[in-house]
VMD Tcl script that draws the C-alpha trace (Angstrom):
set ca {
  {0.00 0.00 0.00}
  {1.40 3.37 -1.00}
  {1.63 6.41 1.22}
  {-1.14 8.04 -0.82}
  {-3.44 5.03 -0.31}
  {-2.81 4.91 3.42}
  {-3.77 8.59 3.80}
  {-7.16 8.01 2.23}
  {-7.77 4.55 3.64}
  {-11.23 4.36 5.16}
  {-11.01 3.88 8.93}
  {-13.63 1.91 10.80}
  {-16.03 4.37 12.44}
  {-16.22 4.01 16.21}
  {-19.63 3.83 17.83}
  {-18.18 4.65 21.27}
  {-19.27 7.80 23.01}
  {-16.95 9.68 25.34}
  {-13.25 9.52 26.12}
  {-11.38 6.29 26.63}
  {-7.90 5.47 27.87}
  {-5.69 2.46 27.45}
  {-4.93 0.34 30.49}
  {-1.14 0.32 31.01}
  {-1.25 -3.24 32.36}
  {-3.39 -5.16 29.83}
  {-3.99 -2.68 26.99}
  {-7.81 -2.71 27.23}
  {-9.64 0.46 26.22}
  {-11.34 1.71 29.38}
  {-13.92 4.54 29.56}
  {-12.41 7.62 31.20}
  {-15.18 7.58 33.83}
  {-13.94 4.21 35.18}
  {-11.19 4.18 37.79}
  {-10.57 0.44 37.62}
  {-9.88 -1.60 34.47}
  {-12.70 -4.13 34.08}
  {-10.31 -6.69 32.55}
  {-7.35 -6.78 34.93}
  {-8.30 -4.57 37.91}
  {-5.63 -1.90 37.30}
  {-6.41 1.26 39.30}
  {-5.93 4.50 37.40}
  {-4.38 7.08 39.69}
  {-3.23 9.82 37.35}
  {-4.58 12.47 39.72}
  {-2.27 11.48 42.55}
  {-0.29 14.46 43.75}
  {3.16 13.82 45.21}
  {2.28 15.84 48.31}
  {-1.18 14.34 48.71}
  {-4.71 15.60 48.43}
  {-4.94 16.83 52.04}
  {-1.83 18.93 51.53}
  {-3.44 20.51 48.48}
  {-6.64 21.23 50.44}
  {-4.66 22.60 53.38}
  {-2.74 24.97 51.09}
  {-6.01 26.24 49.60}
  {-7.51 26.82 53.06}
  {-4.34 28.62 54.24}
  {-4.76 31.12 51.42}
  {-8.10 32.19 52.93}
  {-6.39 33.20 56.17}
  {-4.38 35.96 54.50}
  {-5.23 39.62 55.05}
  {-6.01 40.28 51.40}
  {-7.94 37.09 50.77}
  {-11.35 37.54 49.15}
  {-12.28 33.87 49.56}
  {-13.59 32.27 52.72}
  {-12.77 28.79 53.97}
  {-16.36 27.77 53.14}
  {-15.82 28.89 49.52}
  {-12.65 26.82 49.22}
  {-14.25 23.74 50.76}
  {-17.36 24.05 48.59}
  {-15.33 24.44 45.39}
  {-12.73 21.77 46.18}
  {-12.97 18.93 43.63}
  {-13.55 15.43 44.94}
  {-11.23 12.98 43.15}
  {-12.09 9.50 41.85}
  {-8.72 8.07 42.82}
  {-9.28 5.55 45.60}
  {-6.50 6.65 47.97}
  {-7.38 10.35 47.65}
  {-11.10 9.75 48.01}
  {-10.57 7.60 51.08}
  {-8.29 10.21 52.64}
  {-10.74 13.05 51.99}
  {-13.76 11.06 53.19}
  {-12.10 10.32 56.51}
  {-10.92 13.94 56.82}
  {-14.33 15.47 56.08}
  {-16.03 13.02 58.44}
  {-13.70 14.10 61.26}
  {-14.16 17.81 60.46}
  {-17.97 17.49 60.53}
  {-17.79 15.68 63.87}
  {-15.41 18.26 65.40}
  {-17.34 21.29 64.17}
  {-20.61 19.72 65.33}
  {-19.16 19.53 68.88}
  {-18.98 23.36 68.84}
  {-22.69 23.66 67.91}
  {-23.80 25.39 71.10}
  {-20.77 27.65 71.44}
  {-19.99 31.05 69.98}
  {-17.25 29.45 67.84}
  {-19.81 27.48 65.82}
  {-19.96 28.58 62.19}
  {-23.05 27.15 60.49}
  {-21.77 27.99 56.98}
  {-18.46 26.23 57.56}
  {-20.27 23.26 59.11}
  {-22.60 22.99 56.10}
  {-19.69 23.25 53.63}
  {-17.83 20.38 55.29}
  {-21.03 18.35 55.67}
  {-21.82 18.74 51.95}
  {-18.30 17.69 50.94}
  {-18.50 14.67 53.25}
  {-21.78 13.71 51.56}
  {-20.20 14.25 48.13}
  {-17.30 11.95 49.07}
  {-19.74 9.26 50.20}
  {-21.75 9.60 46.97}
  {-18.58 9.17 44.90}
  {-17.49 6.22 47.07}
  {-20.89 4.59 46.49}
  {-20.55 5.20 42.76}
  {-17.03 3.84 42.30}
  {-16.13 1.76 45.37}
  {-19.39 0.47 46.90}
  {-18.04 -3.07 47.29}
  {-14.54 -2.05 48.38}
  {-13.85 -3.04 52.01}
  {-11.99 0.24 52.57}
  {-15.20 2.15 51.93}
  {-18.02 -0.13 53.07}
  {-17.65 0.75 56.77}
  {-17.52 4.49 55.99}
  {-20.58 4.23 53.72}
  {-22.53 2.23 56.31}
  {-21.63 4.67 59.11}
  {-22.70 7.60 56.94}
  {-26.02 5.92 56.10}
  {-26.64 5.17 59.80}
  {-25.88 8.80 60.72}
  {-28.33 9.99 58.06}
  {-31.07 7.71 59.41}
  {-30.47 8.99 62.97}
  {-30.58 12.59 61.71}
  {-33.86 11.96 59.86}
  {-35.41 10.38 62.99}
  {-34.24 13.34 65.08}
  {-35.80 15.82 62.63}
  {-39.08 13.87 62.61}
  {-39.13 13.82 66.42}
  {-38.52 17.58 66.54}
  {-41.36 18.15 64.07}
  {-43.69 16.01 66.22}
  {-42.78 18.06 69.27}
  {-43.38 21.28 67.33}
  {-46.85 20.00 66.45}
  {-47.75 18.44 69.82}
  {-46.58 21.31 72.04}
  {-49.10 23.88 70.74}
  {-51.88 21.29 70.95}
  {-51.03 20.54 74.59}
  {-50.91 24.26 75.39}
  {-54.34 24.76 73.80}
  {-55.78 21.87 75.81}
  {-54.33 23.26 79.04}
  {-55.69 26.74 78.24}
  {-59.09 25.18 77.49}
  {-59.08 23.40 80.85}
  {-58.06 26.59 82.65}
  {-60.86 28.59 80.97}
  {-63.38 25.83 81.77}
  {-62.33 25.86 85.43}
  {-62.53 29.67 85.55}
  {-66.09 29.60 84.18}
  {-67.10 27.09 86.85}
  {-65.75 29.25 89.65}
}
mol new
graphics top color blue
foreach p $ca { graphics top sphere $p radius 0.5 }
foreach p [lrange $ca 0 end-1] q [lrange $ca 1 end] { graphics top cylinder $p $q radius 0.2 }
display resetview
């Protein structure tokens, strides 16, 4: 085949949608959205930073502490991207879980910052969602996912109980006032 023929050779048209990458271990084409090769189990970790994901987050948060900073810690936390790489995701999930727990302990103090608490809580939830999406069966994540789900169930029960109290309390007060007025009319 001549050079001219090879330039105009009809290529087979791909019916694949989206980006793919080649597994360095077995050579299989793997969709870019997958973090593990379905053929050999190779874990793609191209996002791994030499200093680590927590170092990167810490550096971003430190920038908010400067005098001329226009960004708040909540902004940095809210905008921080959650990686798909297993080691980074695991590290961030554990970190955000601890931050939520520690900030929650300050809830009834003047140091409590509801916006910061919500930012960390949302990122913790985002980490869990990504862990469920990519690593639901991974033993490193199953305990964290189960603990998160249990915490969510407890929180929902607590909210329902508070709503019941908000409904029942006015009813009880009305009944008591009715009894008091009934007694006053009898006297």
